[in-house]
N, C-alpha and C positions, 0 to 999 in steps of 0.2 A: 169361206176358208176351207180347205180340204183337211180331213181327218183320216187316220189310219189305224185300224185295229187288227192285230195279229194274234193268233192262237194256234196251238198244235192240236189237231183233231185226227186221231186214227193214223199217226204217223206223218200226216200232212201238215204243212203250214198254211192255214187258212188266213187270207188277208182280205179284209173288207174295207173298201174305200167309200168315204162320204162325199157326196156331190162331185163324183169324179168318175170317168170311165176310160181314161186314156190308158195306153199301155206305157208301162215304165219299169224300170229296173230298181229294186229296192237294194241299197248298199249292204254288205256283209255286215255280221255282227249278230244277226238273229240266229237262233238255234232251234233244232227240231229233234224229236225222238229218232231213234234209229229206224231204219226202213222196216216195215212189217209186210214185205212182199209175199203174196200168196202163190206158191209154186204147185202145179198139178202133179199128182203122182203118176209116174210112167205108167201108161196103159190104163188108168182109171178113167172110166167114162164120165162125162159131166151131165148132170140132170138137175135142173132147178126150176121151180115154179115160183113166180112172183104175181103180185096184184096190187093195182092201185086204181082208185077211182072207178071201181067196177070193171076194170079191164084186166084180164089175166093173161099171163104169158107162160109158156114152158119152153125152156132153152135146153137142148141136148146136143151132144157130140160124143163120138166114140173115143176121141182123143188117144187113138191108138197107133198114130204115125205122125210124120212131120207135116203131112198135109191131110185135112180132115174135112168132113162134111158137117156143117152147122145147121141145125134146124130150129126155127123159132115158129111155135104154134100159138098164135092169139086167140083169145075168146072173148065174147062180149061186145065186139064191134058191131055197128049197125047195118053195114053193107057187105063186108068181105072178111071172113075169118080164115082165109087160105093160108096154109103154112108156108113159110119162106124157108127155102133150102139153098144153100150155097157153100161153095168151097172156100176153105180158109186155109192160110199158110201159118200154120202152127196148131196149138192146142188152146181151148178155152180155159181160162183161169178163173173167171167169175162173171156174173151178170147182175145188173142193178136195174131197178125201175124208178123213174122219177118224172117230175113235171117242172123242168127248168124254166120254161117260160110262162108258167103259171096260166095255162089257157083251158084247164080242165080236161086236157087230153094227154094222157101219160106217154112217156118214151121208154124204150127198152134198150140198154147199154150192154153190149157183150164185149169183154175184154179178151183178147187173143195174144199169146206170146209165141214167137217163132222159135224153132230149134236152133241150136248153135250157141256159141259163146256170147254173142251179142244179146241175146234174148230180147229182140226188138219186138216192141208191142204195137198192136193195131186194134182198131176200134170198128165193131159192126153195130150200127144203131139205127132204130126206126122210131117214128113218131105215129101215134094213134091219131091221125089227121082228122080233126073235128069229130073224133070217136067213130069214124065211118070205115076207115082202111088205114093200112100202114104205108107211111111215105119214109123213104130213106133219108137218113141224116149224114151229111158229109163232114168228115173231119180232115182239113188240109194237112198235108205231111209237115212234119217239123222242119224238114229241109227246104221248104218254100219260105221260111222265115230266117233271113241271114243272122238276125240278132239273136233268135231264140236257139238256132241249130249250132252256134259256136260251141264247140267242145262235146257235141253230142255223138254217142256211140251206142245208144240203145239202152237197155236195161229199164224200160219204161214202166211206170205204174200209173193206174188210173183209179179215180173214185169220185162219186158224187158227194159234193160238200155243200150243203146249204145254198142251194140255187145255181151252183156252178158246176161243170165238170172239170176236175183237177187232173192234170197230167204232169208228172214229175220224173226226172231222171238224173243221175249223177253227171257232174261236168268233168271232162277229162282235159287235162292239160297236154301239151304236145308229146312229152316223153313218157306219159302214164302207160302203164301196162293195162290190159283189159281188166285184170282183177283188182287193180288198185287206183281208182279215180282219186285224184287230190283237189279237185276245184270246187268241192262243195255240191250243192244241189240247185237245180233250176226247176221252177214249177210254173207251168201255164194254167191260167184259169180262163175257161171258156164259157160264153154265154150262147144259148141257142136262138138264132135269128132266121127269119124266112129268107129263102133264096129264090132264084128264078124257077127252079123245077123242083123244089124241095126245101129241106132245112139244112142249115149251115151252122157249125160250131165256130164261132169268131173269138178269136183271142181279146180278152178283156183286160187281163194283167199278166205281167211276167215278173216273177219274184226269184231271187237268188238268196241263198242262205247257207 
């Protein structure tokens, strides 16, 4: 028999399923606290240091334009501590370190929000592959999932919650204005799984409330 445990954690609805890993839609009727989205201060640089399991990361971005340069500097890897530098569409709003697949090698998750009224979110993530070097983690676009993307117009929020990466956003009905979504919230919960050339975040649950 399957069991369902739901609770509100940091503004997110966390749902844990027992003896089940299928994707499902939970009917409405559940409630969650008001969103607590972190917004970057215009022009304020982002600089954060994180550490887990003896591996350290420093994440920096100037955050002074609609397009910025993101720099991730690891320390403590056995083979390669080379910095990763890449261009991002938007500004860094936060970064977290976790070990979602519980393999003793942490991951770094960097949350990016684009400019414009949609405030579309994206993720830059890397895994300390066997504690030796960084391997990229791929998050499929929401638009690739027809069920999950219905009513999607951005305003994404990300957070690491007890073994999953949570991604939530407001649901828009057809006549809703950008400022007033009326369809509630949809939350995608991802597990980290190995892919052909790296790591993939795979949808484990879809919850609406």
